C-alpha angles and dihedrals in degrees: 000000000000129000097261090058091046090050090051089053090051091052092049093050133222119328144138091311103030131063128180126213126181090213143337095269111145105007091209090078090044088049092058091059093045091048092046093052091046090054094043127041098304129262146176130268110208119201124203095038127109121227091261093055099259113144107234099163132229112270096198117095116272095238093048091051092050092049093049093047093046091050092048093048089055101044111005096088133044090272134010113286121231103226144135124226132204143158140204134198100235125182090256094048141286115324121200126189141187117207108204122196125204110276129230123207146106096295141001117290120258134207119197087357094302135104115237132191137177121261112178105299097347138079106224142166110260122246119244091266093045091049091052091049090046092055090051096043092044090059099256095127104168112226126159091262095053116109122241100217095205091055125077140165092288089064092058120091102229092191091059091046093051092045089056091050090051090052087055090054101259119142104228093183102052119101134276100043125173115244113267096252092052091047092050091047095047090053096048097253092115131032132188117248119177092340093310128104112237129179116255123229087255091051093050095048095040102041108001120136092221108009098182097050096095126081091237095050102038093107097039094109141083119273111207121200133167118198131200092225142029101277140037092266089071123097115280114242103179136004134187141168119220106199136156129073121346095266092044091052091055095047093046093048091048089049090052091049094050089049092063090082146285140214128221136230130182133219102193103307098341119098120216121198117218120194131200090270136002110282091225093056097049092043092051092051093049094047091054092045097055094038101047102029119123105256091192085077094080101172099057136079133206105261127215105188126179116200131177095268105018149022120230127199109192124190125193115245134023129289110295125262098003094303115161130217090249090057092055094046090050092053094246122181108291121253119199125209089191108040098179093049091049089050089050094051091045091051091050091052098250098116142012104209090224099116092256098121098093095041089052093051091046093051093048094049094046090052093043102049109342096258133119125229114247127224125206128181120192108191094182096053091032105232140120120211133193115198126198119193119225121219123227096263092050091050091052091049094048090066095055120101113260119248125240094265089056090050090055091052091049094049089071092066 
């Protein structure tokens, strides 16, 4: 950018793409503007100009300013900033500027450990919704193959990985064996980023030691809530968080659900426990939710919600690969958004990938209380929801206090 363009920016005043600074001062405040422009559509930071547009000049020597700016652009943010610097001896004093272009990378840029973006004339931290949109717009579309840069081979549980291979029929003890890093990389658990091996999203959620520890994966779990009424405005009776690996999330959420209560029936001397819903049906819905959810929707969780007359399982995103609701209800051939995760859950015995999930849930509900599960897809709000209807006896039972055994089950969530 040349001086005539900078002068035009000064005359137009601060805005979404222009920021004024009287001097360099504390570079942390300068860094916020640079970081915000890098994360947005680019912009220019002009030094030696007051907020009102008056040129006051930078008193610091030109060479010192250039050295400080160059050093900050290289190391002041989470990654080097692509920018051009310049200065001009104006009548009111020396004016310096940094022209920042929009950055490309694996995630939004950070300054002082925080993400910044531009909102009108200010550099601000994005809201949760803005941050989600920023990740998507910036190019960090989370798919199962995408690397989580804070995760590496040390964060993968090798015992869990080898146990899975053994379930698939591989002999993990026979010689020769590939070295662990090569094996993890070949199977999509690790990926190379800038010469370093990082764990992929699939690797973290399939075999990670602490899958929800990373900013990108914090919400990749099941949120469990039971309400006293028939909508979210009702009092909350029970809550739980089912975290961990994909299979652990399902088991913990099912355990929480079973812990809400049960009623008993007897055939002669034998007691039979009956829960709010068939375990197979709720487990099938949760397996499909965590396996096929859209992991590009980073700010949302899978929801297991128990209301007075129904149970909802809500998954972020739409149906995978252009499937329609009618296809699912008809038991069409399955289509996986996340192939590796689907392969994992199949290998662990949680799913078959034969398109039998909906027929199984339908059969279980018809036998249980004569109802059919319902499927809703909202393309605008980007969610898929399975609804199970509760019968009168189940609704009565759902309001009873849980017994101690149920509390023990729920404590594992």
